[in-house]
N, C-alpha and C positions, 0 to 999 in steps of 0.2 A: 570208416574212413578216418584217416589222421588229418589233423589240421595244424599247419605251422602257426604257432603263436608269435614267435619272434625269429627273425633271420637277419643277422647282421654280421658280415664277414669281419674277422679280426684284422685281416689285411688282404689286399688284392695285389696279385702279381701278374704282369703282362709279359708274355714271351711270344713274339711273332704274332701268329693268329690265334693264340690261346690265352684265355684269361683264367687265372687260378684264384678261386675264392677259398681262403684258409679260415677255418673256424676254430675258436678256442672254447674253453669251458664256459658253458652257459651263454654263448653267443647265438645259439640255435635251440629252440624249444618247440615241442609238439604237444598237442592235446590228443589224448586217446581216452575215450569214454569219460569225459569230463575230468581227467587227471592230467596234470602238467608234468611232462618228462623233459629233463634238461640234457642237452648234448654233453658227452664227455669224450675227449679225444684219446681213447685207448687203442683204437684201430685206425680207421680212416678219419681224416680231418680236412680234406679239401675236395672242392668240386671244380673240375676242369671243363671249361666251355670253349668250343671252337667258334670263334667269331665269324668265320666264313659261312658255316652251316647252322650255327646256333644249336648244335647238338652237344650233349654232355659226353665227354670222352672217357671218363673213368667210372663206368657203370658198375664195376665189380667192387668198388671201394665200400667198405662196411662202416656204417655209422652206428654208434651206440648211444642210447639215451637212458637216463637213470631217474628213478623216483624212489628215494629211500634205498631199500635193499633189492628193488626190482629193476631189471634191465630189459631193454628192447634192442635187439641187434637187427639192423636192416641194411641189406646191400642197397647201394644208391639207386639201381634200376627199380627195385621194389618200392623204395621211398618215393620215387617219381610216379609210380603207378598208383599207390594207395594214399597219396597225400596231395595237397595243393601247393607243393614246394615249387613247381614250375612257374606259378604265378609270381612268387616272391623272387625267383631267379630272374624272371623277365623284368621286373621293376628295378632290380639291382643292375642288370645289364643296361637298361635304358639310362640309368643314372651315370654309369660308367661311360657310355657312348656320348652322352651330353657333355661330359667333362673333356672327352677327347676332341670333340668337334669345336670346342671353344678356341678362338684364335686370339692370342694376346694383342693388345693395342700396339705395342712396339713392333711386332712382326707384321701387323697390318700396315703400319706406317712405312716400314722398310720396303714392303712389297709394292706399295703405291709409288714410292720414290723410284724404285727399280723400273716399274712400268713406265713412268713418265720419262725417265732417262732413255729407255729403249725406244719409246715412241719418238722422242726428239732425234735420236740417232737415225732412226728409220726415215724420218722426214728429211734429214740432211742427205741421206743416201738417195732419196728420190730426186732431190735438187741436183745432186751430182750426176744421176742417171740422165736427167733431162738435158744437162749441159753436154754430157758425153755423146748422147744420141742427136744433139743439135735440134731438140724438139722445143722450139721457141714458145709455142702455145702452152705446153705443159709447164715450162719454166715460169712463164708469166702468171699462170694460175697458182702455182706453188708459192711464188713470191707474194701474190695478193693474199693468199691464205695466211702466210707467215706474218704479214703486217696486220691483218685483221685479228688473228687469234694469238698473237704473241709467240709465233714459232710453230704451233701445232695445229693441224686441221681439226675442226670439230667433227667432220664426217669424212673419213677416208677409208 
Protein backbone atom coordinates (compact mmCIF):
# COMPACT_ATOMS: atom_id res chain seq x y z
CA UNK A 1 0.00 0.00 0.00
CA UNK A 2 1.13 3.54 -0.74
CA UNK A 3 0.99 6.22 1.92
CA UNK A 4 0.64 9.89 1.19
CA UNK A 5 3.43 11.68 3.01
CA UNK A 6 2.44 15.22 2.03
CA UNK A 7 -0.53 16.59 0.10
CA UNK A 8 -0.88 20.34 -0.26
CA UNK A 9 -2.67 21.84 -3.27
CA UNK A 10 -0.69 24.53 -5.08
CA UNK A 11 -4.01 26.30 -5.52
CA UNK A 12 -7.72 25.56 -5.33
CA UNK A 13 -10.27 26.60 -7.93
CA UNK A 14 -14.04 26.52 -7.35
CA UNK A 15 -16.45 26.26 -10.28
CA UNK A 16 -20.13 25.80 -9.41
CA UNK A 17 -20.31 22.47 -7.55
CA UNK A 18 -16.76 21.40 -8.46
CA UNK A 19 -13.57 22.03 -6.52
CA UNK A 20 -10.31 21.61 -8.42
CA UNK A 21 -7.15 20.96 -6.44
CA UNK A 22 -4.13 21.73 -8.59
CA UNK A 23 -0.78 20.28 -7.59
CA UNK A 24 2.67 21.50 -8.55
CA UNK A 25 6.12 19.93 -8.34
CA UNK A 26 6.73 18.40 -4.90
CA UNK A 27 3.39 19.52 -3.41
CA UNK A 28 2.38 15.87 -3.24
CA UNK A 29 4.57 12.97 -2.17
CA UNK A 30 4.01 9.28 -1.47
CA UNK A 31 5.87 6.57 0.39
CA UNK A 32 6.34 3.20 -1.32
CA UNK A 33 8.40 0.53 0.46
CA UNK A 34 10.05 3.15 2.72
CA UNK A 35 11.05 5.28 -0.30
CA UNK A 36 9.79 8.81 -0.86
CA UNK A 37 8.51 9.65 -4.35
CA UNK A 38 7.67 13.25 -5.28
CA UNK A 39 4.90 14.28 -7.62
CA UNK A 40 5.93 15.77 -10.95
CA UNK A 41 3.29 17.44 -13.18
CA UNK A 42 4.19 15.79 -16.50
CA UNK A 43 0.71 14.36 -17.18
CA UNK A 44 -2.14 15.00 -14.73
CA UNK A 45 -1.90 17.70 -12.12
CA UNK A 46 -5.39 18.23 -10.69
CA UNK A 47 -8.03 16.42 -8.70
CA UNK A 48 -11.62 17.49 -9.36
CA UNK A 49 -14.16 16.81 -6.59
CA UNK A 50 -17.92 17.20 -6.94
CA UNK A 51 -19.04 18.94 -3.73
CA UNK A 52 -22.60 17.63 -4.09
CA UNK A 53 -21.58 13.96 -4.13
CA UNK A 54 -18.02 14.22 -2.76
CA UNK A 55 -16.88 12.00 -5.63
CA UNK A 56 -13.67 12.47 -7.60
CA UNK A 57 -14.67 13.38 -11.15
CA UNK A 58 -11.43 12.91 -13.12
CA UNK A 59 -10.51 9.33 -12.24
CA UNK A 60 -8.58 8.75 -15.47
CA UNK A 61 -6.09 11.56 -14.76
CA UNK A 62 -2.55 10.08 -14.54
CA UNK A 63 -0.26 11.21 -11.73
CA UNK A 64 3.50 10.68 -12.01
CA UNK A 65 5.86 10.39 -9.06
CA UNK A 66 9.65 10.38 -9.23
CA UNK A 67 12.59 9.30 -7.12
CA UNK A 68 15.88 9.77 -8.90
CA UNK A 69 15.58 8.05 -12.28
CA UNK A 70 12.60 5.88 -11.23
CA UNK A 71 9.01 6.83 -11.95
CA UNK A 72 5.60 5.64 -10.80
CA UNK A 73 2.65 6.35 -13.12
CA UNK A 74 -0.75 5.94 -11.49
CA UNK A 75 -4.20 6.79 -12.78
CA UNK A 76 -6.13 8.67 -10.11
CA UNK A 77 -8.65 5.83 -9.66
CA UNK A 78 -5.76 3.45 -8.87
CA UNK A 79 -4.11 5.98 -6.56
CA UNK A 80 -7.40 6.20 -4.65
CA UNK A 81 -7.54 2.40 -4.37
CA UNK A 82 -3.97 1.67 -3.27
CA UNK A 83 -3.24 4.66 -1.04
CA UNK A 84 -4.70 6.71 1.80
CA UNK A 85 -5.11 9.79 -0.41
CA UNK A 86 -8.87 9.90 0.24
CA UNK A 87 -8.21 10.75 3.91
CA UNK A 88 -6.01 13.67 2.88
CA UNK A 89 -8.61 14.85 0.35
CA UNK A 90 -11.27 14.71 3.04
CA UNK A 91 -9.26 16.89 5.42
CA UNK A 92 -8.54 19.41 2.65
CA UNK A 93 -12.24 19.52 1.71
CA UNK A 94 -13.21 20.08 5.34
CA UNK A 95 -10.80 23.01 5.45
CA UNK A 96 -12.29 24.39 2.26
CA UNK A 97 -15.87 24.06 3.48
CA UNK A 98 -14.98 25.71 6.80
CA UNK A 99 -13.68 28.70 4.87
CA UNK A 100 -16.83 28.81 2.77
CA UNK A 101 -19.18 28.67 5.77
CA UNK A 102 -17.50 31.58 7.54
CA UNK A 103 -19.64 34.75 7.37
CA UNK A 104 -17.82 38.10 7.53
CA UNK A 105 -18.86 40.45 10.37
CA UNK A 106 -19.91 43.19 7.95
CA UNK A 107 -22.28 40.83 6.10
CA UNK A 108 -23.70 39.62 9.42
CA UNK A 109 -24.29 43.23 10.57
CA UNK A 110 -25.94 44.19 7.28
CA UNK A 111 -28.19 41.12 7.46
CA UNK A 112 -29.26 41.96 11.01
CA UNK A 113 -30.03 45.56 9.99
CA UNK A 114 -32.10 44.32 7.05
CA UNK A 115 -34.01 41.90 9.30
CA UNK A 116 -34.74 44.66 11.85
CA UNK A 117 -35.94 46.97 9.06
CA UNK A 118 -38.24 44.28 7.63
CA UNK A 119 -39.63 43.42 11.08
CA UNK A 120 -40.38 47.11 11.70
CA UNK A 121 -42.09 47.45 8.30
CA UNK A 122 -44.13 44.31 8.97
CA UNK A 123 -45.21 45.66 12.37
CA UNK A 124 -46.32 48.90 10.72
CA UNK A 125 -48.34 46.88 8.17
CA UNK A 126 -49.99 44.99 11.02
CA UNK A 127 -51.08 48.31 12.56
CA UNK A 128 -52.38 49.47 9.16
CA UNK A 129 -54.30 46.19 8.79
CA UNK A 130 -55.87 46.60 12.23
CA UNK A 131 -56.99 50.12 11.28
CA UNK A 132 -58.33 49.03 7.87
CA UNK A 133 -60.29 46.13 9.33
CA UNK A 134 -61.49 48.32 12.25
CA UNK A 135 -60.15 45.74 14.74
CA UNK A 136 -59.84 47.95 17.83
CA UNK A 137 -58.62 45.11 20.08
CA UNK A 138 -55.76 44.21 17.72
CA UNK A 139 -54.88 47.89 17.29
CA UNK A 140 -54.75 48.47 21.07
CA UNK A 141 -52.60 45.36 21.55
CA UNK A 142 -50.15 46.45 18.82
CA UNK A 143 -49.92 49.98 20.22
CA UNK A 144 -49.19 48.58 23.69
CA UNK A 145 -46.45 46.34 22.23
CA UNK A 146 -44.99 49.29 20.35
CA UNK A 147 -44.76 51.37 23.54
CA UNK A 148 -43.31 48.46 25.55
CA UNK A 149 -40.68 47.30 23.07
CA UNK A 150 -39.81 50.42 21.15
CA UNK A 151 -41.82 49.54 18.06
CA UNK A 152 -41.29 45.81 17.69
CA UNK A 153 -43.07 42.95 19.41
CA UNK A 154 -40.80 40.54 21.27
CA UNK A 155 -43.08 37.59 20.44
CA UNK A 156 -45.08 37.88 17.25
